[in-house]
C-alpha positions, 0 to 999 in steps of 0.5 A: 454585386450587392445581392451577391455580397449579402448571400456570401455573408449569410453563408459565412454566418451559417458556417461560423454558427456550425463552427461555434457549435462544434467548438461548444460541443467539444467543450461540453464533452471535455467538461463532461469527461473532467466531471466523470473523471472527478466522480470516478476518483471520488468513487474510488476513494469512497470504496477504498476508505469503506474497505479500510473501515470494514477491515479495521472493524474486522481486526478488532474482532476475531474468527467466527464473526470475522469470517462471516463478515468477510464472506458477506462483503467479498462479492460486493467488493469484487463488483465494486472493484471490477472496473479498477483492475482485471479479475483473477482467473478462477482457481482449481480446487487443487490449488487451494489444497496445496496451500496450508496457510490461507490467511494473509495479514497485509501490513502497510508502509510508512504514511499508508493505511489499510486502504492501500491494499484494496486491489490485493485483498480483492484478488486474494479473496477471488482466489479463495484466500482470507486476507485482512489489512489493518491500520498501524497506530496513527495510520489510515483511519486510526485516530491516534495522533501520529506525533504520539507514536514514539516506539516500534512496539506502539506503532505495531500494536494492532498487528501484535494484538491480532497475532496474540489473539490467534488460536494456538493451531493457526498461523498466518502469512504476513506481508509487510510493505516498505517500512512496514517490514520493520513491524514484520521483523518485530512480529517475527521476533515476538510471535514466531510460532504464529507466522508461517511465512513473512513476505517483505514487499520492497520492505525494510528487512533489517538485521539485528541492531539496525534501524528501519531508517538505516535502510533508506539512508542511502536514498535520504542521507544519514539520520543525523543529516536528515534530522538537521536539514530535512524540510519535511520534519514535523515538530508536534511538540513544538519547534524547540522539541525533537521532531515527532514525524515527517511527511513528503510533499505531494508532488515529491511523493508522486515521484518517489512512490508512484512513478508507475502507478495509475493516476486514480491510485495516485489521487487516492494516495494523495488524499489518504496518506498521513504523516510518518511517526519518526520514533519507530523509524529511528529505533534499533531492532533486537533480533535473535537467531532463536526467533527471527533467525528461524523464520521463513522470510521471502523478499519481493523486489520492485525493479523501477522503484524510486523510493528504495532503489533496486540496488538497495533492495539487492543489498538487503537480501545479500546482507540478510538472505531470505529463503526466496527472492522474487522480482517485479519488472516495471513496478514502482514502490507500490506494486499493489497499485502499479502491478497488482496482478504480478504481486498477486501471482507471487503471493500465491506462489509463496503461499504454495511453497511447502 
């Protein structure tokens, strides 16, 4: 009995050792997977910020040098980003011949920066087009204090300066996301001759005498109520002074903006988004039939949007009809993250419209 008991004990010990070894192996694999995920997110963040810096530098210069630098960096960025999303198919020569305006100017929405367009930029470059994104004042890597940005004109300065410096015979396709749509409207009013087409991407396509905030009023409540009760307001000049900006909590942002976006893009946004200047959002736009009214406008609706509901977007296009309306199924408020290929195809289609 004694020998048999000892033999069984040794067997159990070996089995326990193997079991512990398997558990330890699984733990190591899980830990390696976590480390790999963190490293991938950090790499993605560095890539996007690097691209934002490059695009910001490009927007400060123009034409010859800009075209050369875009050409020199595009192939490298395509390789860096190839793991993030599928590359677009090579376009036929006839495709580019049908596009008169090849330069896209991408304007981010509230709290975002040039960095958010990294997928769209790579896809447009793959198609032989010339995209550029820029940081609005107090956004992205622009060093302006958000609390000091008080007007829509100031907020839009980088875009207005860019359009002002365009050669007389050159036009762009302007794309504005979310509240960046107000900047597009402002640009259409002041530089209609520089803009071939304007695309509002689930954007604040306001009418004359309307504020960008008014578009979100059905989601956030009236401006008066928001100013009185919102816990997201920022008082950059002191509690006794009017609010200067606002910013949602990270978890709330995820539910509002990124309900269909990849986890890596949500992580990127959470560490990159900045407060939203309040002044530009509360400013009424003055839009005339002679300038804004003669522009070619297109609207892209996002049908799984929690920040600007499909009903509100439908109301916008009904009250201020654009030339064309496109819809992206399954997209949250950030289709450049959640549906980059669908967005890309729509932009190409709009570019080809004669």
